[in-house]
C-alpha positions in Angstrom: -60.2 6.1 18.1 -58.9 4.9 21.5 -57.8 1.3 21.8 -57.3 -0.2 25.2 -55.6 -3.6 25.7 -56.2 -5.7 28.7 -55.9 -9.3 30.0 -52.2 -9.6 30.6 -50.6 -11.1 33.6 -47.9 -13.3 35.1 -48.1 -16.9 33.9 -45.8 -19.9 33.6 -44.4 -21.3 30.4 -47.0 -23.5 28.7 -50.0 -21.5 30.1 -52.6 -19.6 28.2 -53.9 -16.0 28.2 -56.6 -14.2 26.4 -56.0 -10.5 25.6 -58.7 -8.1 24.7 -58.6 -4.8 22.9 -61.6 -2.5 23.4 -62.2 0.2 20.8 -63.9 3.5 21.7 -65.7 3.5 18.4 -67.3 1.0 16.1 -64.8 -1.3 14.3 -67.3 -2.7 11.8 -65.8 -0.6 9.0 -62.2 -1.5 10.0 -60.4 -4.3 8.2 -56.9 -4.2 9.4 -56.3 -4.6 13.1 -53.2 -5.8 14.7 -51.6 -7.0 17.9 -48.1 -5.8 18.5 -45.7 -6.3 21.4 -42.6 -4.6 22.8 -40.1 -6.4 25.0 -37.7 -4.4 27.2 -34.8 -3.1 25.1 -36.4 -4.2 21.9 -38.3 -2.6 19.1 -42.1 -2.9 18.8 -43.0 -5.8 16.6 -46.1 -7.1 14.9 -47.5 -10.3 16.4 -50.7 -11.1 14.6 -53.7 -9.4 13.0 -56.4 -9.1 10.5 -55.1 -7.8 7.1 -56.9 -5.2 5.0 -58.7 -8.0 3.2 -59.9 -9.5 6.5 -57.5 -12.4 6.4 -55.7 -13.6 9.5 -52.0 -13.0 9.7 -49.6 -14.6 12.2 -45.9 -14.0 12.5 -43.8 -17.2 12.5 -43.0 -17.0 16.2 -46.6 -17.2 17.2 -48.1 -19.3 14.4 -49.9 -22.3 15.8 -50.0 -20.9 19.3 -51.9 -17.6 19.0 -55.3 -17.0 17.5 -57.1 -13.7 16.8 -60.7 -12.9 16.8 -63.0 -9.9 16.8 -66.5 -9.1 17.9 -68.0 -6.2 16.0 -71.0 -5.8 18.3 -68.7 -5.5 21.4 -66.1 -3.4 19.5 -63.5 -5.8 20.8 -60.5 -7.6 19.3 -58.9 -10.6 21.0 -55.6 -12.5 21.1 -55.8 -16.0 22.4 -52.4 -17.1 23.4 -51.5 -20.6 24.3 -48.3 -22.5 25.0 -46.7 -19.3 26.1 -42.9 -19.1 26.2 -40.6 -16.8 28.2 -39.7 -15.1 25.0 -43.4 -14.0 24.7 -42.8 -11.6 27.7 -43.6 -8.1 26.5 -46.1 -5.3 26.7 -48.9 -6.2 24.2 -50.6 -3.4 22.3 -53.4 -3.2 19.8 -54.0 -0.8 16.9 -55.9 -0.3 13.8 -53.6 -0.4 10.8 -53.7 1.2 7.3 -53.0 0.2 4.6 -51.1 -2.7 6.0 -50.4 -4.2 9.5 -47.0 -2.7 9.4 -48.6 0.7 9.5 -50.4 1.2 12.8 -52.7 4.1 12.5 -53.5 5.6 15.9 -51.6 6.6 19.0 -50.6 3.7 21.2 -52.4 3.0 24.4 -50.6 1.7 27.5 -50.9 -1.9 26.5 -51.0 -4.9 28.8 -48.0 -6.6 30.3 -47.6 -10.3 29.7 -44.8 -12.0 31.7 -44.0 -15.7 31.2 -41.8 -17.4 33.7 -39.8 -20.5 32.9 
């Protein structure tokens, strides 16, 4: 499965962005899907995702600001980001995960750059 993230850009603090992840194959049988990010000089980290039970999961630093959704018909997975902060600046990537969100399954795509200016 190939997963391509898009929708990033340069925004100001407090702005919103909606990222999309397009899958090359159907995701209807996939439960766990996650958004991850990697800032310069830092390790890749989980941001948010659907767990293997289909529940929504958000890390503390995005809870209340980011929302995930998915569209099985369009084979897409989204990350709505609001009230963006400079510390949200990173390359955002998406992946299918198994058995947990901490275990991304496929090779990483290029991701999409999000830059938040103060």
